[in-house]
C-alpha positions, 0 to 999 in steps of 0.5 A, spaced: 590 193 045 588 194 037 593 189 035 590 183 040 583 185 037 585 185 030 588 178 031 583 175 035 577 178 030 581 175 023 577 169 021 585 167 019 587 166 025 588 160 028 586 158 035 588 152 040 587 150 047 592 151 052 594 146 057 594 151 063 590 147 069 588 153 073 582 156 067 581 156 061 586 158 056 586 158 049 592 160 044 592 164 038 596 166 032 595 171 027 596 177 023 595 185 026 593 190 022 599 190 018 600 184 017 606 182 023 605 176 026 602 176 033 602 170 038 596 171 043 594 167 049 587 169 052 581 167 057 574 168 056 570 171 061 563 172 062 560 179 064 553 181 065 551 174 060 557 177 055 563 173 053 569 178 054 576 176 052 581 177 057 589 177 054 594 174 058 600 174 054 601 177 047 608 178 043 610 178 036 612 173 032 620 173 029 623 169 024 627 164 027 635 166 024 640 161 024 
């Protein structure tokens, strides 16, 4: 979970909308604390007037090998 927090709190992380129709979701690509690329899908949740980000999926980004 700390890796996801590192990615989502980094101002260099790129966030775009996700086309999922069931709820509002976003896709993010960034780097964890060690500099490794991470892809995260998350949704905002509102709890007691505060926004919480709930991760749906997260994985490392691997260099494509041919």
